[in-house]
N, C-alpha and C positions, 0 to 999 in steps of 0.2 A: 307143480309147475305146468304151465300151459304149453301144449305141443304146437310147434310152428305149422301153419297151414300151407301146404305145397301143391303146386299144379304140375302134373306130369305131362309134358308135351310129347308128341308122337315119336320123336327120335329116341326117347327113353325106352319105350317098349321095343323098338327095333334093336337097340344096342344090347338089350338083355339077352337076345338070342344070337347075336353076332359075335362069336368068340374070337374072331380074327381082328376085331377093332380094339384099339388101345383102351377105350373107355368101358369095355365090357365088364371087367372085374369090378370096377367101381360102381357101375350101374347095378349089378347084382347085389353088391353090398348095400346100396341105397335101398333096394327092395327089402333086404334083411332088416335094415333099420326101421323101415315102415312097419314090418311085421312085429317088431318088438315094441312098437308104440312111440318111437322117437318123433314121428311126424304124423299129422293128419293129412292123408293124401287125397287129392282130387284130380280128375281129368274132365273132359267135356265131350259132349255130343260131336263136337268138331273133330276131336281125336278119333272118336268111334268111326266117323265118316272116312277118315284117312286109313284107319286100320282095316276096315272092311274092304278097301281096294287092294289089299295085299293078297298075294297068292297063298294057297294052302300048302303045307300045314302051318306056315308062319302066322297066317291070319288067326286061326283058332288058338294057337299058342299065345299070341299077344293079347287077344281078347280074354283068355283065361286068366292072365295076370291080374286083370282088373278085379275079377271076382276072388281070386286066390288071396290077394292082398287087401281086399275090402276097400278098394279105391272108389270114392263117391264120384258119380258122373253128373256133371253140371249140364243143365239143358241148354238148348239153343236159346238165345236171348236177343231181342231187338236192341236192348241197351248195350250189349256187347258189340252188336253189329254197328251201332252208331259210333262207339268209341274206336272200333277197328277202322272205320271209314275216316276218322280224323287222322289216325296214324298214316293211312294210305295217302290222304290228301296232303299231309305235311311231308311226304316223301321218306318217312321212316322205313317203310317196307314197300317193295315194289307191288303194284296193284295186282299183278298176276299171282302173287303169293299171299292172297287175302287170308287164308287159313292161319298163316303165321301171325298176322295181326289179331285175328280172332282169339288165338290162344292167350296172348298177353291181355287182351281186353277182358276175356272171360275171368281171368285171375283177378284183374283189377276190380271189376264190378262186384265180385264175390268176396272182396276184402281178404284175398289170400296174400301171403307174404312173399312167396317165392314162385318163380317159374323155373322148373328144371328142364334144361334143353341142351341137346348136343348139336343143334342146328346153328353152326357158327357163320353161316352165310347171311341169315336175315334176323335171327332172334338173339342169340347169345353173342352180341358184339357191342362194342362201346357206343357207337352211334345210337343203336336201338335202346340200350340201357338208359342213356342220358335223355334222349328225346321222348321216349314213352313216359319216363318219370316226370318230365316237365309237363307234357300234355296231360297226364293223369291229374296233376295238381291243378292245372288250369280248368280241367273239366270236372273237378270236385272229387277226385279219387286219390287214394294214397299211391305213391310210387310202388311198384312191385320189383323186388330184386330178382334179376335174371342170373342164373348160375348153372354150373354143371355139377354132376355128382362128385367129380374129383375135388371140387372146391369145398365140399361140406361134410363128406363122410368121415367117420372116425377111423384112423389108421392105428392099429395096435403097434406100440413101440416094444421092442424086445430088449 
């Protein structure tokens, strides 16, 4: 069985280390599922740019997750930039949050199936899900499912 290809957006790395947030436990569980081979995990140079802006020791801890869980880093891409600009032009995501558009575009141009995000302001929201899916089809890409770890991880039933 083929593993789903997933894109880990910046918030996923943040929530891994933020035990006070509701999604922390489910985010840790997502990484455990990556470790056992349930998903083929990707992130991007755009996420790396955002993680590098974090303060220490959190920065080093978040960057270490990428290597610990063997997450593939997708490079900066002009193709992703063009698709992100369409999202911005169409008002899907505010222009000042271009990185959010780049995350979805990077996943789309690399034929990934999911974007995992806990950014409910610009990425993981109904408007973004619908509009990026439609734009992707118009631009010749497949729609990407945007979801949170809570929606997909396996919970053990007792």
